[in-house]
C-alpha positions as CSV (number, residue, x, y, z in Angstrom):
1,M,109.2,29.5,-201.7
2,N,110.7,32.9,-202.1
3,T,108.9,35.9,-200.1
4,N,110.9,38.6,-201.2
5,M,109.5,40.3,-198.2
6,I,110.5,42.8,-195.6
7,L,109.9,41.3,-192.0
8,S,110.1,44.7,-189.8
9,A,108.4,45.1,-186.6
10,S,107.0,48.2,-188.4
11,G,105.4,46.1,-191.1
12,W,105.8,43.3,-193.0
13,R,106.1,44.4,-196.7
14,K,106.6,43.7,-200.4
15,V,105.1,44.8,-203.8
16,F,102.1,42.2,-203.8
17,A,100.8,43.3,-207.4
18,I,101.3,40.1,-209.3
19,S,103.2,41.8,-212.0
20,G,105.9,42.8,-209.5
21,Q,105.6,46.6,-210.6
22,E,105.3,49.0,-207.6
23,Q,102.8,51.3,-209.6
24,D,100.6,48.3,-210.7
25,H,96.9,49.4,-209.5
26,T,96.1,45.8,-210.3
27,T,93.5,43.8,-207.7
28,L,95.3,40.6,-208.5
29,I,98.3,39.1,-205.9
30,G,99.2,35.6,-207.6
31,E,99.5,32.2,-205.8
32,T,102.5,33.2,-204.3
33,N,101.5,36.1,-202.5
34,I,98.0,34.5,-201.9
35,A,100.4,31.8,-199.6
36,I,102.1,34.1,-198.1
37,S,98.9,35.8,-197.0
38,I,97.8,32.6,-195.6
39,Y,101.1,31.7,-193.4
40,S,101.1,35.2,-192.0
41,A,97.5,34.7,-190.7
42,S,98.1,31.4,-189.5
43,V,101.5,32.2,-187.6
44,F,99.7,35.2,-185.6
45,A,96.4,33.0,-184.8
46,D,99.0,30.7,-183.5
47,Y,100.5,33.5,-181.5
48,V,97.5,35.1,-180.3
49,K,96.3,31.9,-178.9
50,E,99.6,31.1,-177.1
51,Q,99.9,34.7,-175.7
52,T,96.4,34.8,-174.5
53,G,95.7,31.4,-173.4
54,K,92.5,31.3,-174.9
55,S,91.2,28.9,-177.5
56,K,89.1,31.1,-179.7
57,P,90.2,34.3,-179.2
58,V,89.0,37.7,-180.8
59,I,90.8,39.0,-183.5
60,L,90.4,42.1,-185.6
61,L,91.2,42.5,-189.4
62,G,91.1,45.2,-191.6
63,M,92.8,47.0,-194.4
64,D,93.8,50.0,-196.1
65,A,92.4,51.3,-199.4
66,R,95.2,49.6,-202.0
67,P,93.5,47.5,-204.5
68,T,95.4,44.5,-203.7
69,G,94.1,44.5,-200.0
70,P,90.9,42.3,-200.7
71,A,92.9,39.6,-202.0
72,I,95.0,39.4,-198.9
73,A,92.2,39.5,-196.7
74,E,90.2,37.0,-198.4
75,A,93.5,34.6,-197.6
76,A,93.3,35.5,-194.2
77,I,89.5,35.3,-193.7
78,K,89.5,31.7,-194.8
79,T,92.8,31.1,-192.7
80,F,91.6,32.5,-189.4
81,I,87.9,30.4,-190.1
82,K,90.2,27.2,-190.4
83,K,92.2,28.3,-187.2
84,D,88.9,28.7,-185.2
85,V,89.4,32.3,-184.0
86,E,86.6,34.8,-183.2
87,L,87.0,36.9,-186.4
88,K,85.9,40.6,-186.7
89,F,86.5,41.7,-190.3
90,I,86.2,45.9,-190.2
91,G,87.0,46.0,-194.0
92,I,88.4,49.3,-194.9
93,T,89.7,51.0,-191.9
94,A,92.4,53.5,-191.0
95,A,95.8,52.1,-189.0
96,P,94.2,54.4,-185.4
97,E,90.7,53.5,-186.0
98,I,91.8,49.6,-186.1
99,M,94.4,49.8,-183.3
100,A,92.0,51.8,-181.2
101,F,89.3,49.2,-181.5
102,S,91.9,46.6,-180.8
103,R,92.2,47.4,-177.1
104,E,88.4,45.7,-177.3
105,A,90.1,42.6,-179.1
106,D,92.8,40.0,-178.2
107,G,95.0,41.2,-181.7
108,F,94.8,42.7,-184.9
109,M,96.1,42.0,-188.4
110,Y,96.3,45.2,-190.3
111,I,96.6,45.0,-194.3
112,S,98.8,48.1,-195.2
113,A,102.4,49.3,-196.7
114,S,101.7,52.6,-195.2
115,H,103.0,55.2,-197.5
116,N,104.9,53.2,-199.7
117,P,103.7,53.0,-203.4
118,I,100.6,51.5,-204.6
119,G,101.5,48.3,-205.9
120,H,103.1,47.5,-202.1
121,N,101.2,46.1,-199.6
122,G,101.7,44.5,-196.1
123,I,101.0,43.3,-192.7
124,K,101.2,44.5,-189.2
125,F,100.3,42.6,-186.1
126,G,99.4,43.6,-183.0
127,L,97.7,42.1,-179.3
128,S,95.2,44.7,-177.4
129,S,97.8,47.5,-176.3
130,G,96.8,49.6,-179.4
131,G,100.0,49.3,-181.0
132,V,102.2,46.8,-183.3
133,L,104.2,44.1,-182.0
134,N,107.5,45.3,-180.6
135,G,110.8,43.9,-182.1
136,T,111.3,40.8,-179.8
137,E,107.5,39.6,-180.2
138,N,107.6,40.2,-184.0
139,A,111.0,38.2,-184.4
140,K,108.8,34.9,-182.9
141,L,106.5,35.4,-185.8
142,V,109.1,35.8,-188.4
143,Q,110.9,33.0,-187.1
144,K,107.6,30.8,-187.8
145,F,106.9,32.3,-191.1
146,N,110.1,31.6,-192.3
147,A,110.0,28.1,-191.3
148,L,106.8,27.5,-193.0
149,C,107.9,29.3,-196.3
150,N,110.9,27.5,-196.1
151,Q,109.9,24.1,-196.1
152,D,109.4,21.7,-199.4
153,E,106.1,22.4,-201.4
154,A,105.2,25.5,-199.0
155,E,102.9,27.2,-201.6
156,K,100.8,23.8,-202.1
157,K,100.9,23.1,-198.4
158,A,99.7,26.8,-197.5
159,F,96.9,26.1,-200.0
160,D,95.9,22.7,-197.8
161,I,95.4,25.3,-195.0
162,I,92.6,26.8,-196.5
163,H,90.9,23.9,-198.2
164,Y,87.1,23.0,-197.8
165,V,86.6,26.4,-195.9
166,S,82.8,26.5,-195.4
167,E,81.4,29.0,-197.7
168,D,78.6,29.8,-195.3
169,K,81.3,30.8,-192.8
170,I,82.7,33.1,-195.2
171,A,79.4,34.8,-196.2
172,Q,78.7,35.7,-192.7
173,I,82.0,37.1,-192.3
174,Y,81.3,39.8,-194.8
175,K,77.8,40.1,-193.8
176,N,79.0,41.6,-190.5
177,V,81.3,44.2,-191.8
178,S,79.1,46.9,-191.9
179,I,78.0,46.4,-187.9
180,I,81.8,45.9,-187.1
181,K,82.5,48.8,-189.1
182,Q,80.0,51.0,-186.9
183,N,81.6,49.3,-183.7
184,A,85.1,50.3,-184.7
185,L,84.3,53.8,-185.5
186,D,82.1,54.2,-182.4
187,S,85.2,52.9,-180.5
188,Y,87.7,55.1,-182.2
189,K,85.7,58.5,-181.1
190,N,85.8,57.5,-177.9
191,F,89.2,56.6,-177.6
192,L,90.1,60.2,-179.5
193,K,88.3,62.1,-177.2
194,W,90.6,60.6,-174.1
195,T,93.3,60.8,-176.4
196,I,93.1,64.8,-177.2
197,T,91.9,65.9,-173.7
198,A,94.0,63.2,-171.9
199,C,91.0,63.0,-169.4
200,T,89.6,59.5,-168.9
201,Q,86.2,60.9,-167.5
202,K,83.6,61.9,-169.8
203,A,82.9,65.0,-167.6
204,E,86.2,66.2,-168.0
205,Q,86.4,65.8,-171.4
206,D,83.2,67.8,-171.9
207,K,84.9,70.9,-170.1
208,I,87.7,70.3,-172.4
209,F,85.9,70.3,-175.3
210,S,83.4,72.9,-174.4
211,L,86.1,75.3,-174.0
212,L,87.5,74.4,-177.7
213,K,84.1,74.6,-179.1
214,K,84.0,78.1,-178.0
215,S,87.1,79.1,-179.1
216,I,86.6,77.6,-182.5
217,S,83.1,79.4,-183.0
218,E,85.1,82.5,-182.4
219,K,88.3,82.0,-184.4
220,K,86.2,80.1,-186.9
221,I,88.6,77.0,-187.7
222,G,87.6,75.0,-190.6
223,I,90.2,72.0,-191.9
224,V,91.0,71.3,-195.7
225,C,91.9,67.4,-196.5
226,D,93.1,65.8,-199.6
227,M,92.4,62.1,-198.7
228,N,93.9,60.8,-201.8
229,G,91.4,57.9,-201.5
230,S,93.0,56.5,-198.3
231,A,91.4,54.4,-195.7
232,R,90.8,57.8,-193.5
233,A,87.9,58.4,-196.1
234,D,85.9,55.8,-194.5
235,S,86.8,57.0,-190.8
236,V,85.5,59.6,-188.5
237,D,87.1,62.7,-190.0
238,N,84.1,64.5,-191.2
239,S,81.5,63.7,-188.5
240,F,84.2,64.1,-185.6
241,Y,85.1,67.3,-186.7
242,K,81.4,68.6,-187.2
243,E,80.7,67.4,-183.9
244,Y,82.9,70.3,-182.2
245,G,81.9,73.2,-185.0
246,I,84.9,72.5,-187.0
247,N,83.9,72.6,-191.0
248,F,85.6,70.0,-192.9
249,Y,86.2,70.5,-196.8
250,A,87.6,67.1,-198.2
251,I,89.1,66.0,-201.6
252,N,89.6,62.9,-203.3
253,N,87.0,61.6,-200.5
254,K,86.5,58.0,-201.9
255,A,88.4,55.0,-200.5
256,G,90.4,53.8,-203.0
257,N,90.5,56.8,-205.4
258,I,94.5,56.7,-205.3
259,V,95.0,59.7,-207.8
260,H,98.6,60.9,-206.7
261,E,101.5,59.2,-204.5
262,I,100.9,58.3,-201.3
263,I,103.8,59.8,-199.4
264,P,102.3,62.4,-197.3
265,E,105.8,64.9,-198.2
266,S,106.0,68.3,-199.3
267,E,105.6,67.4,-203.2
268,N,102.2,65.4,-202.4
269,L,100.9,68.5,-200.3
270,I,100.5,71.0,-203.0
271,Y,96.8,69.6,-203.7
272,V,96.0,70.5,-200.0
273,A,97.6,73.8,-200.4
274,Q,95.5,74.5,-203.6
275,E,92.3,73.4,-202.5
276,M,92.9,75.7,-199.6
277,E,93.9,78.8,-201.5
278,R,90.8,77.9,-203.5
279,L,88.7,78.2,-200.6
280,Q,90.4,81.1,-199.1
281,K,89.5,83.0,-202.8
282,E,85.7,82.1,-202.6
283,G,85.1,83.3,-199.4
284,H,85.7,80.2,-196.8
285,K,87.9,82.1,-194.6
286,D,87.9,79.3,-192.0
287,A,89.8,77.3,-194.2
288,I,93.2,77.9,-192.1
289,L,94.4,74.3,-191.7
290,G,94.9,71.2,-193.8
291,Y,96.3,67.9,-194.3
292,M,96.7,64.8,-196.2
293,P,97.2,61.3,-194.7
294,D,98.8,58.2,-196.5
295,C,97.1,55.6,-197.4
296,D,96.4,53.7,-193.8
297,G,96.0,57.1,-192.3
298,D,98.1,57.4,-189.6
299,R,100.5,60.1,-190.8
300,G,99.5,63.6,-192.0
301,N,101.8,66.4,-192.4
302,I,100.2,70.0,-192.5
303,V,99.3,72.8,-194.5
304,Y,98.5,76.1,-192.7
305,W,97.0,79.4,-194.1
306,D,99.3,82.4,-193.4
307,E,97.4,85.5,-193.2
308,K,100.3,87.4,-193.4
309,E,101.4,86.2,-196.8
310,N,98.1,85.8,-197.6
311,K,98.9,82.1,-199.1
312,A,98.9,78.5,-198.2
313,V,102.2,76.8,-196.8
314,I,103.4,73.4,-196.4
315,L,105.2,72.7,-193.6
316,K,108.0,70.2,-193.4
317,A,107.7,67.0,-191.5
318,Q,109.9,68.2,-188.6
319,E,108.2,71.4,-188.5
320,V,105.3,69.7,-187.9
321,F,106.4,67.4,-185.5
322,S,107.8,70.4,-183.5
323,L,104.8,72.5,-183.3
324,S,103.1,69.3,-181.9
325,V,105.4,69.1,-179.5
326,L,105.3,72.7,-178.0
327,A,101.8,72.1,-178.1
328,E,101.0,68.9,-176.3
329,L,104.1,69.7,-173.7
330,S,102.4,73.3,-173.0
331,Y,98.9,71.4,-172.7
332,S,100.4,68.6,-170.3
333,A,102.2,71.2,-168.1
334,W,98.7,72.9,-167.9
335,L,96.9,70.0,-166.7
336,N,99.5,69.3,-164.2
337,K,100.4,72.9,-163.2
338,D,99.2,71.7,-159.4
339,N,100.9,68.6,-159.3
340,P,104.4,69.0,-157.8
341,D,105.7,65.6,-158.8
342,F,104.9,66.3,-162.5
343,K,108.0,65.3,-164.8
344,S,107.9,66.1,-169.0
345,A,109.5,64.2,-171.1
346,V,109.2,63.6,-175.3
347,C,110.8,60.6,-176.7
348,V,112.0,60.5,-180.3
349,N,113.7,58.8,-183.0
350,C,117.2,59.6,-183.8
351,P,117.4,61.6,-186.6
352,T,114.5,63.9,-185.3
353,S,116.1,67.5,-185.5
354,M,117.6,69.0,-182.3
355,R,115.0,71.7,-182.4
356,I,113.2,69.2,-180.0
357,E,115.5,69.5,-177.5
358,E,115.5,73.3,-177.5
359,L,111.8,73.2,-177.3
360,A,112.1,70.8,-174.4
361,E,114.6,72.6,-172.4
362,R,112.4,76.0,-172.3
363,L,109.3,73.9,-171.2
364,N,111.0,72.1,-168.9
365,A,111.3,68.5,-170.2
366,K,113.6,66.2,-171.0
367,V,114.3,64.5,-174.4
368,F,114.9,60.7,-175.0
369,R,116.1,59.1,-178.2
370,A,115.1,55.7,-180.0
371,E,116.1,53.9,-183.3
372,V,114.1,54.7,-186.4
373,G,111.1,52.4,-186.2
374,E,107.3,53.5,-184.8
375,A,107.5,50.3,-182.5
376,N,111.1,51.5,-180.9
377,V,109.6,54.8,-179.9
378,V,106.7,53.6,-178.5
379,N,108.7,51.2,-176.6
380,L,110.6,53.7,-175.5
381,A,108.0,56.2,-174.2
382,Q,106.4,53.2,-172.1
383,E,110.1,52.6,-170.3
384,T,110.2,56.3,-170.1
385,R,106.7,56.4,-168.2
386,E,107.5,53.8,-166.2
387,K,110.8,55.9,-164.6
388,G,108.0,58.4,-163.5
389,Y,108.1,61.0,-166.4
390,D,104.9,61.8,-167.9
391,V,105.4,61.2,-171.8
392,R,102.5,62.7,-173.5
393,I,103.7,63.1,-176.5
394,F,106.2,60.9,-178.9
395,G,107.2,60.1,-182.2
396,E,109.0,60.4,-185.3
397,G,110.3,63.8,-186.1
398,S,111.9,63.0,-189.3
399,N,108.5,62.1,-190.7
400,G,106.0,64.6,-188.8
401,G,104.4,61.5,-186.8
402,T,102.9,62.5,-184.0
403,I,101.9,60.0,-181.4
404,T,99.9,61.3,-178.3
405,Y,99.3,59.1,-175.3
406,P,97.5,56.8,-174.5
407,S,97.5,56.3,-178.3
408,A,100.4,54.0,-179.5
409,V,100.2,55.0,-183.2
410,R,100.5,58.4,-185.1
411,D,97.0,60.2,-186.1
412,P,96.6,63.1,-188.0
413,I,93.5,63.9,-185.9
414,N,95.3,64.7,-182.8
415,T,97.6,66.5,-184.5
416,I,95.1,68.8,-185.8
417,F,93.6,69.3,-182.2
418,A,97.2,69.5,-180.4
419,I,97.4,72.8,-182.8
420,I,93.6,73.7,-182.1
421,K,94.4,73.3,-177.9
422,L,97.4,76.0,-178.7
423,L,95.4,78.2,-180.6
424,S,92.2,77.9,-178.4
425,I,94.0,77.7,-174.7
426,Q,95.3,81.0,-173.7
427,D,97.7,79.9,-171.1
428,L,99.5,77.4,-173.4
429,Y,100.7,80.0,-175.7
430,K,101.2,82.6,-173.1
431,N,103.3,80.3,-171.1
432,W,105.5,79.3,-173.7
433,C,106.1,83.0,-174.7
434,A,107.4,83.4,-171.1
435,A,109.5,80.5,-171.4
436,S,110.8,82.1,-174.6
437,G,111.4,85.4,-173.4
438,I,108.4,86.7,-175.8
439,T,106.2,89.2,-175.4
440,Y,102.9,87.4,-175.5
441,P,100.5,88.8,-178.2
442,Q,96.9,88.9,-177.2
443,N,95.5,88.5,-180.7
444,F,98.2,85.7,-182.0
445,S,98.0,83.3,-185.1
446,L,99.7,80.1,-186.2
447,T,102.2,82.3,-187.8
448,D,103.5,84.0,-184.7
449,V,103.7,80.5,-183.0
450,L,105.6,79.1,-186.1
451,N,107.8,82.2,-185.8
452,T,109.0,81.5,-182.3
453,I,110.2,77.6,-183.1
454,P,113.8,77.7,-182.9
455,S,115.1,77.4,-186.5
456,Y,116.9,74.4,-188.1
457,T,118.0,73.5,-191.7
458,T,117.1,69.8,-191.9
459,T,117.1,67.3,-194.8
460,G,113.9,66.3,-195.9
461,V,113.1,62.0,-195.5
462,S,111.5,62.0,-199.0
463,E,114.2,64.2,-200.8
464,P,116.1,62.1,-203.4
465,R,119.5,63.1,-201.8
466,A,118.5,61.7,-198.3
467,I,118.6,58.4,-200.1
468,L,121.4,56.0,-201.1
469,H,121.6,52.6,-202.9
470,I,124.7,50.5,-200.9
471,Q,125.5,47.7,-202.2
472,T,127.3,46.3,-198.9
473,K,124.7,43.9,-197.1
474,D,126.5,44.1,-193.5
475,H,125.7,47.6,-192.2
476,A,128.3,46.8,-189.3
477,V,131.2,45.9,-192.1
478,L,129.9,49.7,-193.5
479,K,129.9,51.2,-190.7
480,S,133.1,50.0,-189.3
481,K,135.0,51.3,-192.9
482,F,133.0,54.5,-192.5
483,Q,134.8,55.1,-189.4
484,K,137.9,55.0,-191.1
485,V,137.0,56.9,-193.9
486,F,135.5,59.5,-191.5
487,E,138.4,59.7,-188.8
488,N,140.9,60.3,-191.5
489,Q,138.6,63.0,-193.4
490,W,138.1,64.7,-190.1
491,K,141.8,65.7,-189.9
492,E,142.0,66.3,-193.7
493,K,139.1,68.6,-193.8
494,K,140.0,71.0,-190.8
495,D,139.7,74.1,-192.8
496,F,136.2,72.9,-194.4
497,L,134.8,72.2,-190.8
498,E,136.0,75.2,-189.0
499,N,134.9,77.6,-191.7
500,Y,131.4,76.1,-190.2
501,G,132.1,76.8,-186.5
502,I,132.6,72.7,-185.7
503,D,135.3,72.0,-183.5
504,S,134.6,68.5,-182.0
505,Y,132.1,65.8,-182.2
506,I,130.8,62.8,-180.5
507,A,129.5,59.3,-182.3
508,I,125.7,58.2,-181.4
509,T,124.2,55.0,-181.9
510,T,120.7,53.9,-181.3
511,N,119.5,50.4,-181.2
512,G,115.9,49.5,-180.7
513,T,115.2,51.9,-177.2
514,K,118.9,52.4,-176.7
515,E,120.9,55.5,-177.2
516,T,124.5,55.0,-176.7
517,R,126.8,57.8,-176.7
518,E,130.3,58.7,-177.3
519,I,131.3,55.5,-179.0
520,T,134.6,54.4,-180.2
521,D,133.8,51.3,-182.7
522,Y,131.0,52.2,-184.9
523,S,130.1,48.9,-185.9
524,I,128.7,48.2,-182.9
525,S,125.3,49.9,-184.1
526,G,124.8,47.0,-186.7
527,K,121.5,47.8,-188.7
528,G,120.7,50.8,-186.4
529,G,121.1,54.4,-186.5
530,L,124.2,55.7,-186.5
531,K,124.9,59.7,-185.8
532,I,127.8,62.0,-185.9
533,L,127.2,65.2,-183.4
534,F,129.0,68.1,-184.2
535,M,129.6,71.0,-181.5
536,D,131.2,74.3,-181.5
537,K,134.0,75.7,-179.5
538,S,131.7,76.2,-176.6
539,G,130.8,72.4,-176.3
540,K,127.1,73.1,-177.8
541,A,125.7,70.8,-180.4
542,D,125.9,72.5,-183.7
543,S,124.8,70.3,-186.5
544,F,124.2,66.2,-187.1
545,I,124.8,63.8,-189.9
546,W,123.0,60.8,-189.6
547,M,122.6,57.0,-191.3
548,R,120.8,54.0,-191.2
549,G,119.4,51.1,-193.4
550,S,115.6,51.2,-193.9
551,G,113.7,48.4,-192.2
552,T,110.8,48.5,-194.5
553,E,112.3,49.4,-198.2
554,P,115.7,48.4,-199.6
555,V,117.5,51.5,-199.2
556,F,120.0,53.4,-197.2
557,R,118.8,56.6,-195.4
558,I,120.8,59.7,-194.6
559,M,120.3,63.0,-193.4
560,C,121.5,66.4,-191.8
561,D,120.5,68.5,-189.1
562,V,122.1,72.3,-188.8
563,K,121.4,74.7,-186.3
564,G,119.8,77.9,-187.9
565,V,119.1,79.0,-191.5
566,N,121.9,77.8,-193.2
567,Q,121.1,75.5,-196.5
568,K,124.6,75.9,-197.9
569,K,126.2,74.3,-194.6
570,E,123.3,71.3,-195.0
571,K,123.7,70.7,-198.3
572,D,127.6,70.8,-197.6
573,L,127.7,68.4,-194.9
574,L,125.0,65.7,-196.4
575,A,127.5,65.9,-199.8
576,W,130.5,65.1,-197.5
577,L,128.5,62.1,-195.6
578,T,127.5,61.0,-199.2
579,E,131.1,60.7,-200.6
580,M,132.0,59.0,-197.3
581,L,130.0,56.6,-197.3
582,E,130.3,55.6,-201.0
583,A,133.9,55.3,-200.6
584,S,133.3,53.2,-197.8
585,D,130.8,51.1,-199.8
586,K,133.5,50.6,-202.8
587,Q,136.4,49.3,-200.1
């Protein structure tokens, strides 16, 4: 049985629409995809039983708002019933919601394709840690899943698994959805309070939120959100913000009503910006922050009101992440100001802009880098924490994804509250100004804060020029060929490089949670990330070019990061990288 499925730790994904068209809004998935859903649930049920030692573990099942979700869920429900697990079906649920609730279960299976187009769908798996399985554990599921799909009459045998499932048991699962959903929402709200405050005790949480609520009332902070029919439309956003005196202005707020492209990048944030400008014109001067989540609701890049320019401004992904890092590193330092053993760190993926190093250095924090993939960054943060560091914030700056400990998944509510804390707790920005050698203004805005963040010019992850279609399947071979092309061109491009202040370079790979610097054999990166870090004559990092094949899409991603505002340099370096890769691919 041919699955045509990408099976990465970040999610198992493919086009589930029966037509095979990625923009198809159909609810139908066809028998092969039903079989895939059955086998996915089957191997996961066996895995959870093995990991927990329980004969009847508690497994959560949820889905984002895609039209193919219910068909996949129905197949999974029938499978879990036959596997005799205690199934709790949440229905439509945001990724951070089900993952917060999973801490009260033995495992979760989440049906989603994140930011991919509407005809896609997929599956994420996790235990009770609140995050997805790492690469090693995911590989165990993949091996068993592939074995089932590759057997003779695989499709027929899949349907045999769900033969004669009790209709009464199926009906009861669906009947319980409203109760399970409310439990999930309550659990998520409680978890958000812990995550936002970094305090486990309710009394301590209340102190922080009381401080924030007073400032919110004075500053009049309101939030604009384009739900775009995502799973967040059925989550806690509206009630949670209102609990702290924040007005919430939502558009496209019906789950499943996906009205435009799903990926929350600049081209799709225009709807938030337009709504913010409309609200401001109508007198809603509190509408100063906005976001748009992807379909599973774990990403949410930011729009803000620039009071100096009197317009809504869309922040780039790297800017969103940088702002969040500034806020959370400052908050963590403030909380731990009396702790002599406090050591701060931030963990990011390989293509995150180098502005993070500048931010971290000012705030006495270290930066650690992992390969692209949320699971890689989450695992690196755990490893770093075990070394005695406080890793308050981590994530993939290249897509704006902010993960705030103890969460193990991105969450736009945490991103919004990071900004609110920065605007509300006076010492945070005051300490940042002192560290940056800037005079602290008593009355400051988010625009003022953004102007203090180090300037870099960085390729956007969703830009057409950031995506290549490479024919070479073995990326280790491709990178070996690239090394020869690059080393030859390094000599030939001497004048070009000197003109841009580039004097030397080192090659860096990231595989899983491991970063290896100054490599001499580029092929060792395999399917991981490969970065060429350029230095100026003083030996300081100047810029980098980066490459990696996607683990969730059939594309090869590239990008460039340049210190300062220099669009021509970024454009020329990325074009050079493109030329070298295309030449390598043809060899």
